[in-house]
N, C-alpha and C positions, 0 to 999 in steps of 0.2 A: 306341424307334420301336414300333409296332404289329405287333404277330404276328398270323399268319394264323387265330389263333383269338380274338385280340380283337374286342370288339365294337365296330363305329362309333360314332363320337363321335355325341353325340345334335346337333339343331338347337341346342339351347338352350347348351350347352356350345361350340359354334363360336360362337356369338353373343357369348358371354364371354370368348373369346379375342382380341375385337376392343374398342376402344375405344369409348365412344357415338358419338364424332362421324367415325366410322369412315367413309371412303367406300366400305367394302366393304357396311356395314349400315347405308346413312342410314333408319334408321327404316323400311326396307322400302318406302319409299313413292314413291319418284322413281328410276325406272332410267331415267337419259337418254345418251345417246350422248356421245363426244368430239367436243368441237368444237376447232378448231384454227386459227379465223380470229376477229379479234374484229372484231365489228357494232355499232356504236354510232350511236344515234338520238335521244341524248338531248335534242338542241336540239327536237325533235318531241313527245318524251313523259319529261316529266322522271322517271318511274316507271320509264322503259324498262329493262330487265334486260339490264346488260352482259353478254356473253356472255365466256368465259374465252378467251386469245390462245394457252395454249398446251396442250398434248394432255394435261389433266386432266380428268376427268370433272365436267363442272359439280355434280354431287350433292358433291363432295368440298369445295365450298365452300359453305357453308351461308349464305353472305351472296348468294348470288349466286339462291337458291331465294326468290321472292317470299312473301310473309305469305299466309295462308288471305284468301279476298272477305269472310270473315264479319269477321277480326281486322281489317283495313283498313275496312271500314264502322264499324266501331266504335270505329277510330282517326280517325274523321269526314271520310276520304275521298270524292270524289266519282271512281267508277271509271267508264270509258270502255272502250264493247266493240264488237264485231260480230256480226252473224247469218252464219252459214255455210248456204246452198240449195242450193251445189253437189256439196257431199259428196268438194270434192277436198282429198286429204291437202296436193297442193302449194299452193293457196291457203290451206289452215289452217296449215299453217306458216309463208308470207309473214306472214299477220295475227299469229303471233306473234312473228314475228324484228323488225316493224317498231313492236312496243311497245303493242299494245293489250292491257288490264286484263284482259280475259276475251275469251271467244269463244262465242256459243251455235250449238252444231248443229243445225238446225232439222227436226227428223222431223215438224212437225205440217204444213209446208206445202212442205218440201224433198221430192226425190223417193225419197230412201232411208230407208231401216230402222236397225235396228241394226247390221248385216253393214258397214253403208255408214259409219256414225258411229265404227265401231273405228278405222279407219286414219287419220281425222281425228283420234282423241282420242291415237294414237300421236304425231301431226306435232306437235300442240299440246304434247306431254307434253315432248317434245324441244325445246321453247322455252321451258319453266318458264311457258305459258301456261295459266290455267285452263279448265277447259272446262265448259259449260253445256249439258246436254240437253231440249231442248223437247220434250216427249213428244206423240205426236195425239191423245192422249184422256186424260181424267184415268180411270184404271182401273190396278187391282192390279197386272194383268198387263204391262201398259205402261213401269210405276215399274219392277217386279221386274230387268225385262230390262235397262233403261236403269240405273239402279243397281249392278246387278252390273258394268257396265263401269267402275265409278269414276270419275264425272265429281265435280267440285267441288260443282256446281250442276244440279238438275233444275227445270224449269218446267211446272207444269198448267196447260193452256187452260180455258178457261170456266169460271171458278170464279165461282158464281153466289150463293152464300150460305156463311154460316158451317158448315153442314151437308157440304156438299161440300169446303169447305178441311180440315174435320175430319179426313174420309175422304182427303184428299189426304197428309194429313200420317201418317195411319195406315199408309198404303201406303208410307213410307219407313223405318217402325219395324217390329223381331223383335217378337214376341210374347215376353211379355204387354203390351208397349205398342204395338202395331199387327199388322198383317197380312202384313208382307212376306214373303215367301217365302223359305226359305234355303239356300244355297249356298256358304256362306262361306270353304269350305274350298280349293274350286277357282277361284273366280271372280276377275277383272282386279281389283275393288275391295278385295281383301285380299292385291293381290300373288301371287293364287293359291294361297294360304295360307300361305306363306310371313312376313307380319306376322302374325304370333301376337298381337297387342293389338287388332288389327280390332274385335272386337266390342265392346271395352270404350271403344272412341271413334270410331265409325264416322260417330255423328252431329255429332262437335264440329264439325268444317269443313261438313259438308253444309249448303247456303244452298238453303233448300225456298223456290218462289217461283211463287205463284198471280196466273194472268193474268185480271185482269177487264177484261171488253171488252163488256157489253151491260147493259140498263137494270136489270134486277135486280140485277147485281152491283154495279153503282153505288150504288143503293139499298141494299145490306147491306154496304158497303164498310170503313164503321168495324167490325162484327162481323168481318167476314173477317179484317181485319188484326189484331183481338184475339184471333184463335184460338192458342191456345199450339201452337209450334212453325212457326206462319208468319214464316218472316222477312222476305219480302219481297214486296209488291205491284208486277205488273208490269201497266201500263197498256195496253190495245191500242185504240190512235187508231182505227184504220179499222174493226174491227168495232164497236167502239161507235158510230161515224158511221154505219154501217150500220145497227142496231138502231134507232137514231134518225130512221130514214130521210134519212140525208144522204150516200148511198153516194160519190156522186160529189162529194161536196162536203165533206172534213172538216174543213175551216177554217171552215164555218160557224158562225156568232156561236152557234147554240143549242149546235151540239157542244162548242165552246170553253167554254159556260157551266157545261156536265155535268161537262166533263174539269176544271175549275177545282174544282168542289164536293167533286169524287171526290180530287183531291189534298188538298186541306184535310182531309177526311176521315180522311185516311191518316197526314199531317203533325199532324195533334191530338194525336196521342197517339205520344211517343218512345219508340223500340225498346227502350231500358231500362227504360222503364215499362209494357212489355207490348204495344207497338206493333210495327210492321213498317217496311222500309224501302220509299222509294219508287222504281220504275224505271222506265224507259219508252223509246219510239223516238221519234229524232226526225224530223219531217218537213220538208218543204220549206217550208211557212208556219211552222213552230214548230222552229227549230232546235237544236242540241244545247246553246248557251249559255242559250238561252232555259229551258230544261228543270232545267240546274242553276240558275240564279238562281232558279227557282220552289222548290228544294227536292228536286229529285231527285236521289239517293245513286247512282243504276245510270244510264247514260247509252248507249243503242245509236245511233249514227249513220249505219250505213251497211250494205249487203247485197253480199256478194263478188259476186254473178251482177250485180247494180245497178251497182255500180263497174266492172267489166267491160265492161255495155252500153254505159255512159256512155261509157267510154274508146273503146269499137270505133266506137261513132257518129260519134263527134268525128274520130275518125283518116280514117274514110272522107268523112267531110262534107268534113276539110280537104284530101284528095287531090282529090276531084270538083271543088272551087272551085278549086284550082290548076292545073287541066287545060281548064278553060271559056277557049274561043278560045286557047288556048296560053298565059294569061295567068300570069305567076309571077315578083312584085317582087323586089327585093334583100332585102327583110326575111324573107320565105318562106326564099329560099336559105340566108342566114344562120341561121334557125334551126332548118332541116334540117340542115347542115351540125353546130352547137353541139350537135344531139338525137344525133348519130350518134357525136361525137366523146365526148358523156357516156355512150352506150351502151355503147361498145367499151372506154372507158377505165377502169382500174381506179379 
């Protein structure tokens, strides 16, 4: 037993007293809450992360923690995600529980900033769902603040050429390889300094995504994709259509032609040969399955606000139609009762 005069054990000494696979020190990367109830949706998503049924921290079983996004991309998977603009931790948690492969917390078009994004990252971490932060602009300041939160990916908007792409990469790396400011001893990205190996491996799993969404960006897309450190090219169909003069018609033939040429420019060079992965957002006229068939490696198919809006509009519409002239047929009554039973039942 240590006496009062004995010096306290160092952090490294404490770490050595636990096995490498100890749930107490799981590489200092994932501190997740205890989950007491199994929630499985494998029928919806074969890659769904099954949560544990016993009161054991999820980090205790390494098989419960999905592989990093970069690893899964290298393994040839097509990943499916969602954009979060509401900055609701509850919706973020639901997104993680239902089995999305990743979630993009959108600070470019969403109302929130760094302080609003953090609770969403907490909620996603609780479900072992990788978070990607889309920043409002491609700048060193925004990148620094976003990366200090410890997301698995960062998305830079409006990248129009290799020069802006190289700048984006430099914002993600510490000197002498970049210009990222350092407070690594106290920020969330390093588990507030507990992860002693952070500086040696911080870039291993970080997914750097450059968004191409204007005519200049499309013209330079091959060179952007070839920039060292750029892992993924995110196509921006709405801004691209606006840049081409078709703001109200993103499905216009001209827009589709330009988008197709840009996609081929990215896919021409494989990531293993110095190219980049292709990522995009599904549209009403261009669904997720179409993007996957054209070679997209990451597909986002929904926005949390849009999902809620559509459900709310349909809910109100259904009610108002059911009370017109007092009309309500037997099928509506049966559907309502079934819905109530499903809602309240286990």
